[in-house]
Every structure is written in C-alpha cells, then in structure tokens.
SEFIZA-3560 file (N, C-alpha, C; in Angstrom, 3 decimals):
REM SEFIZA-3560
<numar><xx>46.514</xx><yy>44.798</yy><zz>113.869</zz><atom>N</atom></numar>
<numar><xx>47.090</xx><yy>43.494</yy><zz>113.140</zz><atom>CA</atom></numar>
<numar><xx>48.241</xx><yy>43.067</yy><zz>112.771</zz><atom>C</atom></numar>
<numar><xx>49.206</xx><yy>42.641</yy><zz>112.475</zz><atom>N</atom></numar>
<numar><xx>50.220</xx><yy>41.800</yy><zz>111.702</zz><atom>CA</atom></numar>
<numar><xx>49.865</xx><yy>41.810</yy><zz>110.446</zz><atom>C</atom></numar>
<numar><xx>49.994</xx><yy>41.553</yy><zz>109.347</zz><atom>N</atom></numar>
<numar><xx>49.871</xx><yy>41.069</yy><zz>108.040</zz><atom>CA</atom></numar>
<numar><xx>50.416</xx><yy>39.673</yy><zz>108.238</zz><atom>C</atom></numar>
<numar><xx>49.767</xx><yy>38.468</yy><zz>107.595</zz><atom>N</atom></numar>
<numar><xx>50.869</xx><yy>37.539</yy><zz>107.602</zz><atom>CA</atom></numar>
<numar><xx>51.913</xx><yy>37.508</yy><zz>106.557</zz><atom>C</atom></numar>
<numar><xx>51.545</xx><yy>38.430</yy><zz>105.335</zz><atom>N</atom></numar>
<numar><xx>52.750</xx><yy>38.658</yy><zz>103.866</zz><atom>CA</atom></numar>
<numar><xx>53.776</xx><yy>39.855</yy><zz>104.290</zz><atom>C</atom></numar>
<numar><xx>53.804</xx><yy>40.148</yy><zz>105.434</zz><atom>N</atom></numar>
<numar><xx>54.634</xx><yy>41.316</yy><zz>105.910</zz><atom>CA</atom></numar>
<numar><xx>55.605</xx><yy>40.841</yy><zz>105.548</zz><atom>C</atom></numar>
<numar><xx>56.761</xx><yy>39.990</yy><zz>105.801</zz><atom>N</atom></numar>
<numar><xx>57.934</xx><yy>39.753</yy><zz>105.494</zz><atom>CA</atom></numar>
<numar><xx>57.980</xx><yy>37.793</yy><zz>104.607</zz><atom>C</atom></numar>
<numar><xx>57.855</xx><yy>38.514</yy><zz>103.407</zz><atom>N</atom></numar>
<numar><xx>57.887</xx><yy>37.629</yy><zz>102.201</zz><atom>CA</atom></numar>
<numar><xx>59.344</xx><yy>37.197</yy><zz>101.549</zz><atom>C</atom></numar>
<numar><xx>59.273</xx><yy>36.013</yy><zz>101.292</zz><atom>N</atom></numar>
<numar><xx>60.627</xx><yy>35.530</yy><zz>100.469</zz><atom>CA</atom></numar>
<numar><xx>60.436</xx><yy>34.789</yy><zz>99.701</zz><atom>C</atom></numar>
<numar><xx>61.558</xx><yy>34.423</yy><zz>98.530</zz><atom>N</atom></numar>
<numar><xx>61.128</xx><yy>33.359</yy><zz>97.800</zz><atom>CA</atom></numar>
<numar><xx>61.930</xx><yy>32.520</yy><zz>98.193</zz><atom>C</atom></numar>
<numar><xx>60.895</xx><yy>31.383</yy><zz>97.953</zz><atom>N</atom></numar>
<numar><xx>61.826</xx><yy>29.585</yy><zz>98.282</zz><atom>CA</atom></numar>
<numar><xx>62.882</xx><yy>29.504</yy><zz>98.038</zz><atom>C</atom></numar>
<numar><xx>63.543</xx><yy>29.963</yy><zz>96.556</zz><atom>N</atom></numar>
<numar><xx>65.227</xx><yy>29.941</yy><zz>96.354</zz><atom>CA</atom></numar>
<numar><xx>65.481</xx><yy>30.465</yy><zz>97.556</zz><atom>C</atom></numar>
<numar><xx>65.115</xx><yy>31.941</yy><zz>97.669</zz><atom>N</atom></numar>
<numar><xx>65.743</xx><yy>32.554</yy><zz>98.696</zz><atom>CA</atom></numar>
<numar><xx>66.461</xx><yy>31.955</yy><zz>100.351</zz><atom>C</atom></numar>
<numar><xx>65.596</xx><yy>30.945</yy><zz>100.674</zz><atom>N</atom></numar>
<numar><xx>65.053</xx><yy>30.905</yy><zz>101.761</zz><atom>CA</atom></numar>
<numar><xx>65.969</xx><yy>29.002</yy><zz>102.009</zz><atom>C</atom></numar>
<numar><xx>65.990</xx><yy>28.869</yy><zz>100.772</zz><atom>N</atom></numar>
<numar><xx>66.582</xx><yy>27.678</yy><zz>100.902</zz><atom>CA</atom></numar>
<numar><xx>67.872</xx><yy>27.934</yy><zz>100.690</zz><atom>C</atom></numar>
<numar><xx>68.342</xx><yy>28.644</yy><zz>99.844</zz><atom>N</atom></numar>
<numar><xx>69.789</xx><yy>29.271</yy><zz>99.911</zz><atom>CA</atom></numar>
<numar><xx>70.918</xx><yy>29.311</yy><zz>101.104</zz><atom>C</atom></numar>
<numar><xx>70.167</xx><yy>30.224</yy><zz>101.705</zz><atom>N</atom></numar>
<numar><xx>70.816</xx><yy>31.282</yy><zz>102.730</zz><atom>CA</atom></numar>
<numar><xx>71.120</xx><yy>30.444</yy><zz>103.999</zz><atom>C</atom></numar>
<numar><xx>72.084</xx><yy>30.304</yy><zz>104.684</zz><atom>N</atom></numar>
<numar><xx>72.438</xx><yy>29.635</yy><zz>105.760</zz><atom>CA</atom></numar>
<numar><xx>71.766</xx><yy>29.907</yy><zz>107.219</zz><atom>C</atom></numar>
<numar><xx>71.072</xx><yy>28.558</yy><zz>107.880</zz><atom>N</atom></numar>
<numar><xx>70.043</xx><yy>29.640</yy><zz>108.739</zz><atom>CA</atom></numar>
<numar><xx>71.123</xx><yy>30.344</yy><zz>110.119</zz><atom>C</atom></numar>
<numar><xx>70.343</xx><yy>30.747</yy><zz>110.368</zz><atom>N</atom></numar>
<numar><xx>70.430</xx><yy>31.633</yy><zz>111.968</zz><atom>CA</atom></numar>
<numar><xx>71.570</xx><yy>30.774</yy><zz>112.863</zz><atom>C</atom></numar>
<numar><xx>72.703</xx><yy>31.402</yy><zz>112.938</zz><atom>N</atom></numar>
<numar><xx>73.555</xx><yy>30.607</yy><zz>114.532</zz><atom>CA</atom></numar>
<numar><xx>72.457</xx><yy>30.467</yy><zz>115.594</zz><atom>C</atom></numar>
<numar><xx>72.593</xx><yy>30.122</yy><zz>116.408</zz><atom>N</atom></numar>
<numar><xx>72.092</xx><yy>29.846</yy><zz>117.817</zz><atom>CA</atom></numar>
<numar><xx>72.152</xx><yy>31.842</yy><zz>118.472</zz><atom>C</atom></numar>
<numar><xx>73.278</xx><yy>32.240</yy><zz>118.479</zz><atom>N</atom></numar>
<numar><xx>73.981</xx><yy>33.329</yy><zz>119.279</zz><atom>CA</atom></numar>
<numar><xx>72.381</xx><yy>34.736</yy><zz>117.587</zz><atom>C</atom></numar>
<numar><xx>71.699</xx><yy>34.531</yy><zz>117.159</zz><atom>N</atom></numar>
<numar><xx>71.472</xx><yy>35.683</yy><zz>115.967</zz><atom>CA</atom></numar>
<numar><xx>69.700</xx><yy>35.149</yy><zz>116.252</zz><atom>C</atom></numar>
<numar><xx>70.108</xx><yy>34.016</yy><zz>116.826</zz><atom>N</atom></numar>
<numar><xx>68.316</xx><yy>32.992</yy><zz>116.947</zz><atom>CA</atom></numar>
<numar><xx>67.200</xx><yy>33.958</yy><zz>118.591</zz><atom>C</atom></numar>
<numar><xx>69.500</xx><yy>33.814</yy><zz>119.555</zz><atom>N</atom></numar>
<numar><xx>69.210</xx><yy>34.174</yy><zz>120.570</zz><atom>CA</atom></numar>
<numar><xx>68.568</xx><yy>36.000</yy><zz>120.741</zz><atom>C</atom></numar>
<numar><xx>69.502</xx><yy>36.577</yy><zz>119.792</zz><atom>N</atom></numar>
<numar><xx>69.461</xx><yy>37.826</yy><zz>119.841</zz><atom>CA</atom></numar>
<numar><xx>67.718</xx><yy>38.204</yy><zz>119.157</zz><atom>C</atom></numar>
<numar><xx>67.164</xx><yy>37.527</yy><zz>118.893</zz><atom>N</atom></numar>
<numar><xx>65.668</xx><yy>37.837</yy><zz>117.891</zz><atom>CA</atom></numar>
<numar><xx>64.928</xx><yy>37.144</yy><zz>118.675</zz><atom>C</atom></numar>
<numar><xx>65.173</xx><yy>36.514</yy><zz>119.712</zz><atom>N</atom></numar>
<numar><xx>63.933</xx><yy>36.188</yy><zz>121.046</zz><atom>CA</atom></numar>
<numar><xx>63.942</xx><yy>37.232</yy><zz>121.944</zz><atom>C</atom></numar>
<numar><xx>65.189</xx><yy>37.699</yy><zz>121.829</zz><atom>N</atom></numar>
<numar><xx>65.725</xx><yy>38.893</yy><zz>123.369</zz><atom>CA</atom></numar>
<numar><xx>64.639</xx><yy>39.604</yy><zz>122.823</zz><atom>C</atom></numar>
<numar><xx>64.866</xx><yy>40.169</yy><zz>121.755</zz><atom>N</atom></numar>
<numar><xx>63.910</xx><yy>41.443</yy><zz>120.954</zz><atom>CA</atom></numar>
<numar><xx>62.972</xx><yy>41.400</yy><zz>121.322</zz><atom>C</atom></numar>
<numar><xx>62.131</xx><yy>40.225</yy><zz>120.385</zz><atom>N</atom></numar>
<numar><xx>60.495</xx><yy>40.098</yy><zz>120.475</zz><atom>CA</atom></numar>
<numar><xx>60.496</xx><yy>40.047</yy><zz>121.870</zz><atom>C</atom></numar>
<numar><xx>60.806</xx><yy>39.265</yy><zz>123.207</zz><atom>N</atom></numar>
<numar><xx>59.988</xx><yy>38.914</yy><zz>124.183</zz><atom>CA</atom></numar>
<numar><xx>59.818</xx><yy>40.780</yy><zz>124.991</zz><atom>C</atom></numar>
<numar><xx>61.688</xx><yy>41.586</yy><zz>124.798</zz><atom>N</atom></numar>
<numar><xx>61.397</xx><yy>42.977</yy><zz>125.108</zz><atom>CA</atom></numar>
<numar><xx>60.227</xx><yy>43.477</yy><zz>124.882</zz><atom>C</atom></numar>
<numar><xx>59.735</xx><yy>44.022</yy><zz>123.284</zz><atom>N</atom></numar>
<numar><xx>58.929</xx><yy>43.879</yy><zz>123.136</zz><atom>CA</atom></numar>
<numar><xx>57.505</xx><yy>43.911</yy><zz>123.765</zz><atom>C</atom></numar>
<numar><xx>57.525</xx><yy>42.534</yy><zz>123.943</zz><atom>N</atom></numar>
<numar><xx>56.066</xx><yy>42.034</yy><zz>123.994</zz><atom>CA</atom></numar>
<numar><xx>55.958</xx><yy>42.347</yy><zz>125.697</zz><atom>C</atom></numar>
<numar><xx>56.782</xx><yy>42.422</yy><zz>126.510</zz><atom>N</atom></numar>
<numar><xx>56.468</xx><yy>43.008</yy><zz>127.996</zz><atom>CA</atom></numar>
<numar><xx>56.576</xx><yy>44.359</yy><zz>127.268</zz><atom>C</atom></numar>
<numar><xx>57.076</xx><yy>45.175</yy><zz>126.717</zz><atom>N</atom></numar>
<numar><xx>56.970</xx><yy>46.427</yy><zz>126.683</zz><atom>CA</atom></numar>
<numar><xx>55.500</xx><yy>46.725</yy><zz>126.367</zz><atom>C</atom></numar>
<numar><xx>54.699</xx><yy>45.611</yy><zz>125.540</zz><atom>N</atom></numar>
<numar><xx>53.225</xx><yy>45.474</yy><zz>124.961</zz><atom>CA</atom></numar>
<numar><xx>51.925</xx><yy>45.931</yy><zz>126.303</zz><atom>C</atom></numar>
<numar><xx>52.441</xx><yy>45.083</yy><zz>126.775</zz><atom>N</atom></numar>
<numar><xx>51.992</xx><yy>43.931</yy><zz>128.179</zz><atom>CA</atom></numar>
<numar><xx>52.108</xx><yy>45.203</yy><zz>129.608</zz><atom>C</atom></numar>
<numar><xx>52.872</xx><yy>45.846</yy><zz>129.787</zz><atom>N</atom></numar>
<numar><xx>52.972</xx><yy>46.815</yy><zz>130.541</zz><atom>CA</atom></numar>
<numar><xx>52.433</xx><yy>48.185</yy><zz>130.028</zz><atom>C</atom></numar>
<numar><xx>52.405</xx><yy>48.513</yy><zz>128.901</zz><atom>N</atom></numar>
<numar><xx>51.843</xx><yy>49.409</yy><zz>128.428</zz><atom>CA</atom></numar>
<numar><xx>50.153</xx><yy>49.040</yy><zz>128.677</zz><atom>C</atom></numar>
<numar><xx>49.270</xx><yy>48.219</yy><zz>128.571</zz><atom>N</atom></numar>
<numar><xx>48.326</xx><yy>47.477</yy><zz>128.820</zz><atom>CA</atom></numar>
<numar><xx>47.965</xx><yy>47.592</yy><zz>129.851</zz><atom>C</atom></numar>
<numar><xx>48.557</xx><yy>47.491</yy><zz>130.704</zz><atom>N</atom></numar>
<numar><xx>48.230</xx><yy>47.523</yy><zz>132.271</zz><atom>CA</atom></numar>
<numar><xx>48.060</xx><yy>48.971</yy><zz>132.366</zz><atom>C</atom></numar>
<numar><xx>49.173</xx><yy>49.358</yy><zz>132.557</zz><atom>N</atom></numar>
<numar><xx>49.170</xx><yy>50.852</yy><zz>132.647</zz><atom>CA</atom></numar>
<numar><xx>47.980</xx><yy>51.854</yy><zz>132.217</zz><atom>C</atom></numar>
<numar><xx>47.773</xx><yy>51.262</yy><zz>131.188</zz><atom>N</atom></numar>
<numar><xx>46.144</xx><yy>51.431</yy><zz>130.280</zz><atom>CA</atom></numar>
<numar><xx>45.067</xx><yy>51.296</yy><zz>131.415</zz><atom>C</atom></numar>
<numar><xx>45.023</xx><yy>49.834</yy><zz>131.494</zz><atom>N</atom></numar>
<numar><xx>44.067</xx><yy>49.689</yy><zz>132.260</zz><atom>CA</atom></numar>
<numar><xx>44.047</xx><yy>50.102</yy><zz>133.442</zz><atom>C</atom></numar>
<numar><xx>45.181</xx><yy>50.543</yy><zz>134.477</zz><atom>N</atom></numar>
<numar><xx>44.687</xx><yy>51.067</yy><zz>135.567</zz><atom>CA</atom></numar>
<numar><xx>44.632</xx><yy>52.194</yy><zz>135.599</zz><atom>C</atom></numar>
<numar><xx>45.167</xx><yy>53.139</yy><zz>135.001</zz><atom>N</atom></numar>
<numar><xx>44.736</xx><yy>54.682</yy><zz>134.594</zz><atom>CA</atom></numar>
<numar><xx>43.431</xx><yy>54.713</yy><zz>134.404</zz><atom>C</atom></numar>
<numar><xx>42.212</xx><yy>53.698</yy><zz>133.414</zz><atom>N</atom></numar>
<numar><xx>41.201</xx><yy>54.218</yy><zz>133.011</zz><atom>CA</atom></numar>
<numar><xx>40.279</xx><yy>53.598</yy><zz>134.333</zz><atom>C</atom></numar>
<numar><xx>40.414</xx><yy>52.473</yy><zz>135.079</zz><atom>N</atom></numar>
<numar><xx>40.199</xx><yy>51.954</yy><zz>136.583</zz><atom>CA</atom></numar>
<numar><xx>40.140</xx><yy>53.463</yy><zz>137.329</zz><atom>C</atom></numar>
<numar><xx>40.706</xx><yy>53.709</yy><zz>137.600</zz><atom>N</atom></numar>
<numar><xx>41.040</xx><yy>55.519</yy><zz>137.997</zz><atom>CA</atom></numar>
<numar><xx>40.266</xx><yy>56.049</yy><zz>138.232</zz><atom>C</atom></numar>
<numar><xx>40.151</xx><yy>56.103</yy><zz>137.165</zz><atom>N</atom></numar>
<numar><xx>39.107</xx><yy>57.736</yy><zz>136.545</zz><atom>CA</atom></numar>
<numar><xx>37.635</xx><yy>57.336</yy><zz>136.553</zz><atom>C</atom></numar>
<numar><xx>37.375</xx><yy>55.727</yy><zz>136.691</zz><atom>N</atom></numar>
<numar><xx>35.694</xx><yy>55.048</yy><zz>136.544</zz><atom>CA</atom></numar>
<numar><xx>35.516</xx><yy>55.053</yy><zz>138.087</zz><atom>C</atom></numar>
<numar><xx>35.941</xx><yy>55.515</yy><zz>139.174</zz><atom>N</atom></numar>
<numar><xx>35.870</xx><yy>55.653</yy><zz>140.442</zz><atom>CA</atom></numar>
<numar><xx>35.379</xx><yy>56.744</yy><zz>141.082</zz><atom>C</atom></numar>
<numar><xx>34.611</xx><yy>57.276</yy><zz>140.129</zz><atom>N</atom></numar>
<numar><xx>34.056</xx><yy>58.677</yy><zz>140.710</zz><atom>CA</atom></numar>
<numar><xx>33.213</xx><yy>58.774</yy><zz>142.275</zz><atom>C</atom></numar>
//
C-alpha cells in the first residue's frame, strides 16, 4: 500500500511552481493508466494460473 506522505512538498513550492501543461498532464495520465493495466493483467494471469492448479 502506498504511503500518503511519500510525495510531499512545501506549500510555498507548490504555489510558486507553474502548473502542468496539458501535454505533461496527458503523459502522466498515460503512464498511470499503462501501469494500472499492467498490474491488472498480472493479477488476472495470477488468478488464471492459480485456478488452473486447483482443478486436480
């Protein structure tokens, strides 16, 4: 489980840094979605292989 405090910054830093561009945001979201799909596929493969061994 991820820690809520793993990515912390000072309020002043957050308020003085310019916001993300649309392109940067899109790239972050693409990476996040790709990672989630990898995790879901791995979970599905693990479930499928586990149920395969249960049918003896």
